[in-house]
C-alpha positions in Angstrom: -106.5 58.7 148.9 -104.9 61.0 146.3 -103.8 59.1 142.9 -102.2 60.6 139.9 -103.2 59.0 136.7 -101.1 59.4 133.6 -102.7 59.0 130.2 -106.0 59.7 131.8 -107.6 60.7 128.6 -107.2 57.5 126.4 -109.9 54.7 126.1 -108.6 53.1 129.0 -107.7 55.9 130.9 -110.5 57.5 130.5 -112.3 54.2 131.7 -109.8 53.9 134.9 -110.5 57.8 136.0 -114.5 56.9 136.0 -113.7 53.8 137.9 -111.4 55.7 140.4 -114.1 58.5 141.1 -116.4 56.0 141.7 -114.9 54.5 144.3 -113.8 58.2 146.1 -110.3 58.7 145.1 -108.9 61.9 144.6 -107.6 61.9 141.1 -105.0 64.0 138.9 -105.9 63.4 135.5 -103.0 63.9 133.7 -102.2 63.8 129.6 -100.4 65.1 126.2 -104.1 65.9 125.5 -106.9 67.0 128.2 -110.6 65.4 127.2 -113.4 66.6 129.1 -115.6 64.1 130.7 -118.9 65.7 131.3 -120.4 63.3 133.7 -117.4 63.7 135.9 -116.9 67.5 135.6 -115.5 68.9 139.0 -114.5 65.4 140.4 -111.0 65.5 139.2 -108.1 67.8 138.4 -107.0 67.8 134.8 -103.4 68.5 134.1 -101.5 68.4 131.1 -98.5 66.9 130.7 -95.6 65.8 128.1 -94.3 62.5 129.8 -91.1 62.9 127.5 -90.2 65.8 129.0 -88.9 65.3 132.6 -89.0 69.0 133.7 -92.1 69.0 132.8 -93.6 66.7 135.2 -91.7 68.2 138.1 -94.2 68.2 140.9 -96.9 66.3 139.2 -96.5 63.7 141.9 -96.1 65.7 145.1 -98.7 64.9 147.9 -100.0 61.6 145.9 -100.1 58.3 147.6 -100.2 56.2 144.2 -99.3 56.7 140.5 -100.9 54.6 137.8 -99.5 54.9 134.2 -101.8 53.8 131.2 -99.0 55.5 128.9 -98.1 54.2 125.7 -97.5 55.0 122.1 -100.1 52.9 120.1 -100.2 54.8 117.2 -97.4 55.5 114.2 -94.9 58.4 114.5 -92.5 59.6 112.7 -91.4 61.9 115.7 -91.2 59.7 118.7 -90.8 55.8 119.4 -92.2 53.7 121.9 -88.4 54.0 123.7 -89.2 57.5 124.2 -92.9 57.1 125.4 -93.2 53.4 127.2 -89.6 53.3 128.3 -88.0 56.5 128.8 -91.4 59.0 129.5 -92.6 56.2 131.7 -89.3 56.1 133.4 -89.3 60.0 133.6 -92.8 59.5 135.7 -91.3 56.5 137.9 -88.1 58.9 139.2 -90.8 61.7 139.9 -92.8 59.5 141.9 -89.7 58.1 143.7 -88.6 61.7 144.2 -92.1 62.6 145.7 -92.1 59.5 148.0 -94.9 57.7 146.7 -96.3 54.1 148.4 -97.5 52.4 144.6 -96.9 52.8 141.4 -99.1 50.8 139.0 -98.6 50.2 135.3 -100.5 48.7 132.4 -98.4 47.0 129.9 -99.3 44.1 127.6 -99.4 40.7 127.8 -96.2 38.8 126.9 -94.2 42.0 126.7 -90.9 40.0 127.3 -91.9 37.8 124.4 -90.0 39.3 121.3 -87.1 42.1 121.8 -87.7 42.9 117.9 -91.1 44.4 118.9 -90.3 47.7 120.0 -94.4 47.8 121.8 -93.3 44.8 123.9 -89.7 45.5 124.5 -90.1 49.0 125.5 -92.5 48.2 127.9 -90.5 45.2 129.2 -87.6 47.6 129.9 -89.8 49.8 131.9 -91.1 46.6 134.0 -87.8 45.9 134.9 -86.8 49.7 136.2 -90.2 49.7 138.1 -89.6 46.2 140.1 -85.9 47.4 140.6 -87.1 50.9 141.8 -87.8 49.9 145.4 -91.3 51.6 145.2 -94.1 48.8 145.9 -96.0 48.3 142.4 -98.5 46.2 140.6 -98.4 45.8 136.7 -101.2 44.7 134.9 -100.7 42.8 131.5 -104.0 42.9 129.6 -104.2 40.2 126.3 -106.0 43.0 124.4 -109.1 45.1 124.2 -112.5 44.8 122.4 -112.2 48.0 120.8 -108.6 47.7 119.3 -110.2 44.2 117.6 -113.1 45.9 116.2 -110.6 48.6 115.0 -108.8 45.6 112.8 -111.8 43.5 111.7 -114.4 46.3 111.2 -112.6 47.9 107.9 -111.9 44.6 106.4 -115.3 43.4 106.7 -116.5 46.6 105.3 -114.2 45.6 102.3 -116.0 42.2 102.0 -112.5 40.0 102.9 -110.7 39.2 106.1 -107.1 38.1 106.0 -105.5 36.1 108.7 -101.7 35.5 109.5 -100.5 31.8 109.2 -101.7 28.8 108.6 -102.1 27.9 112.4 -105.2 29.8 114.1 -104.3 31.6 117.3 -106.8 32.6 120.3 -107.4 35.8 122.9 -109.3 36.6 125.4 -109.5 40.4 125.2 -111.2 42.5 127.9 -113.1 45.3 127.9 -111.5 48.6 128.9 -114.2 49.1 131.8 -113.8 45.9 133.4 -110.0 46.0 133.1 -110.4 49.5 135.0 -112.5 47.8 137.4 -109.9 45.0 138.1 -107.0 47.7 138.4 -109.2 49.6 141.3 -109.5 46.2 143.0 -106.0 45.4 143.1 -104.6 48.7 143.3 -103.6 47.7 146.9 -101.7 44.8 146.2 -97.9 44.7 146.7 -95.3 43.7 144.0 -98.0 41.7 141.8 -98.1 41.2 138.2 -101.6 40.0 136.5 -101.8 38.8 133.1 -105.3 39.8 132.8 -108.4 38.8 130.0 -111.9 38.8 129.5 -113.9 35.7 130.2 -114.3 34.6 126.5 -111.4 33.2 124.5 -112.2 32.7 120.8 -109.7 32.0 118.0 -109.4 34.9 115.1 -111.4 32.8 112.6 -114.4 32.6 114.9 -113.8 36.2 116.2 -113.6 37.2 112.2 -117.2 35.0 111.6 -119.0 37.0 114.5 -118.3 40.2 113.1 -119.3 39.1 109.4 -122.4 37.7 110.9 -122.9 40.8 112.8 -122.7 42.4 109.6 -125.2 40.5 107.6 -122.0 39.3 105.3 -121.2 36.0 103.9 -117.9 35.4 105.7 -114.9 35.4 103.2 -111.7 34.7 104.9 -108.3 34.4 103.4 -104.6 33.7 105.2 -101.7 35.5 104.6 -97.8 33.9 105.5 -96.7 35.6 108.6 -93.4 36.4 106.7 -95.5 39.2 104.7 -96.0 41.6 107.7 -91.9 41.3 108.3 -91.4 42.4 104.9 -93.7 45.3 105.1 -92.1 46.4 108.5 -89.0 46.5 106.8 -90.2 48.4 104.0 -91.7 50.6 106.4 -88.4 51.2 108.5 -86.7 52.2 105.0 -89.4 54.7 104.5 -89.0 56.2 108.2 -92.9 56.5 107.9 -93.0 55.6 111.7 -95.1 52.6 110.9 -92.8 50.0 111.6 -93.7 49.6 115.4 -97.4 49.1 114.6 -97.0 46.6 111.9 -94.3 44.6 114.3 -96.9 44.6 117.1 -99.8 43.4 114.6 -97.9 40.7 113.2 -97.1 39.5 117.0 -100.7 39.7 118.3 -102.7 38.2 115.2 -99.9 35.2 115.4 -99.2 34.3 118.9 -101.5 32.8 121.5 -102.8 36.0 123.3 -104.9 34.1 126.7 -104.2 35.4 130.2 -104.6 33.1 133.0 -106.8 35.7 134.9 -110.5 35.6 133.3 -112.4 38.7 134.4 -115.4 41.0 133.4 -118.7 41.4 133.3 -119.0 42.4 129.6 -119.2 39.8 126.9 -117.1 40.0 123.6 -119.7 38.5 121.8 -122.3 40.9 122.2 -120.1 44.0 121.6 -119.4 42.9 118.0 -122.8 42.4 117.8 -123.7 46.4 119.0 -120.8 47.4 116.4 -123.4 47.0 113.8 -126.4 48.4 115.5 
């Protein structure tokens, strides 16, 4: 079975590439930047693409049985937006898959993508989900809660400075999942038809519990402060005024740190608590 994997060289994409190769799939690994994965050398085909350019991906899906997209803008950018990448870029890919007669399209979105239209990282994904569902191609949508490494990127710099700042007076929870566990779940369910999975890890913690685990792993006394949620709205407005490309990231950070991010599908072999300990080994 031939699979086109778009966004193959990010953290989630590379773990998914490993899982697909392990299961014997013929994989075309496509991405904006090509990264060699030494242990998989010679076991997949690489193709550099710009998903925002419809003409540049022509023929990408020819002969493929399935397309999987992990494509999404997750960092600040002053040149492209989430609507350029997450929505219109994935729509280019979907249209090319449709033209090529692909029989399955799998998309990695985010939990509660339809939660707040003022958050571009959510809304752009929601718009694409709607396009996918109406395309006529059998689909599977995976909506993860968040990833181990993403939480570490947020908390570890604060731990280094000695203080963690959480949002709001009410503590919220998440059951984040490791990218390798999600990759395994995706491959297991690639054959499903017209399904949407809200998926997270097996362990659920509040953000205060997560902060305390990071402090303990770092061997530091916990210092936890709380900031009003509206502060991030002010920061987002300032970023919009400055046109520095940071507004979408700030709005998404505000959303994830002030909303319950717990999914009903709990999956995975790896422990987030152990992952945190290993961050400091």
